[in-house]
C-alpha positions as CSV (number, residue, x, y, z in Angstrom):
1,M,85.0,149.8,107.0
2,S,82.1,148.5,104.2
3,Q,78.2,148.8,105.7
4,A,76.6,145.4,105.2
5,K,74.2,146.1,102.8
6,E,70.3,145.5,103.4
7,P,68.5,142.7,101.4
8,G,66.4,143.9,98.8
9,Y,63.8,142.6,96.9
10,K,65.2,140.5,94.6
11,D,67.0,138.8,97.9
12,L,63.5,137.5,98.8
13,P,62.6,134.3,98.3
14,L,60.1,133.8,95.5
15,G,56.7,134.4,97.0
16,A,58.1,136.1,100.0
17,L,57.6,132.8,101.7
18,I,58.9,132.7,105.5
19,L,61.7,129.8,105.1
20,D,62.6,129.5,108.8
21,A,60.3,127.5,111.0
22,G,58.8,128.7,114.0
23,N,59.5,132.4,113.5
24,S,56.5,134.1,112.7
25,E,56.1,135.5,116.5
26,K,58.5,138.1,114.9
27,Y,56.7,139.1,112.3
28,E,53.8,141.8,113.8
29,T,51.0,142.4,111.4
30,G,48.7,144.5,113.6
31,G,50.0,147.7,112.3
32,W,47.9,146.4,109.0
33,R,44.5,146.9,110.8
34,T,41.9,149.3,110.1
35,F,38.9,147.2,111.9
36,M,39.5,145.7,115.4
37,P,37.9,143.1,117.2
38,V,35.9,143.9,120.6
39,H,34.6,141.1,122.4
40,D,31.5,141.0,124.8
41,P,32.2,138.8,127.5
42,K,28.6,138.5,128.5
43,K,27.3,137.2,125.2
44,C,30.4,134.7,124.9
45,T,29.9,131.0,125.2
46,N,33.6,130.1,124.9
47,C,32.8,128.0,121.8
48,L,36.1,128.7,120.7
49,L,35.2,128.9,117.1
50,C,37.0,132.5,116.7
51,W,40.3,130.5,118.1
52,I,40.1,127.5,116.0
53,L,39.4,130.0,112.7
54,C,42.0,132.8,113.3
55,P,44.3,132.5,110.3
56,D,46.9,134.6,112.5
57,G,46.5,132.8,116.1
58,A,45.3,136.3,117.8
59,I,43.0,134.6,120.2
60,I,44.5,134.2,123.6
61,V,42.8,131.2,125.5
62,K,43.2,130.5,129.0
63,N,42.0,127.6,130.9
64,E,39.6,126.5,127.7
65,K,38.3,130.3,127.8
66,F,38.2,133.2,125.3
67,A,41.1,135.3,127.4
68,G,41.6,137.9,124.9
69,F,43.0,139.3,121.8
70,N,46.9,139.5,121.0
71,M,46.6,142.8,118.9
72,K,50.3,142.6,117.4
73,H,49.5,139.8,115.1
74,C,45.6,141.0,114.6
75,K,45.3,142.0,111.2
76,G,41.5,143.0,111.7
77,C,40.1,140.4,109.2
78,G,36.9,140.0,110.9
79,I,36.8,136.2,110.4
80,C,36.5,135.7,114.1
81,A,33.3,138.3,114.2
82,E,31.9,136.6,111.0
83,E,32.2,133.0,112.5
84,C,30.9,133.9,116.1
85,P,27.7,132.0,116.0
86,P,25.0,134.4,114.6
87,K,22.6,134.3,117.8
88,I,25.3,135.1,120.0
89,K,27.9,137.7,118.2
90,A,30.1,138.2,121.0
91,I,32.5,139.5,118.6
92,T,32.2,143.0,116.6
93,M,34.7,144.6,114.5
94,V,35.1,148.4,115.0
95,K,36.9,151.2,113.5
96,E,40.5,151.2,114.9
97,K,41.7,154.5,116.5
98,K,45.0,155.3,115.9
């Protein structure tokens, strides 16, 4: 009985693109993180700039309000913290504890 061979790097599409639509949920990128976001609900005005600008869709919104982070998909890029309005700074980045 022969075993199926795992695909190698030569089998990936050019640029390692994900060609199947709607499957990004399968790709958990949270393990890449060095820093993680921390939200301060006392400071948050629910402007949702973090949600709009998060490249990974890792901001959870419920009833038009910030509801948390999806840490399976958060890479720790810090865009949410950087774009939180300067006078508010409801999101800060802290070193990930593994």
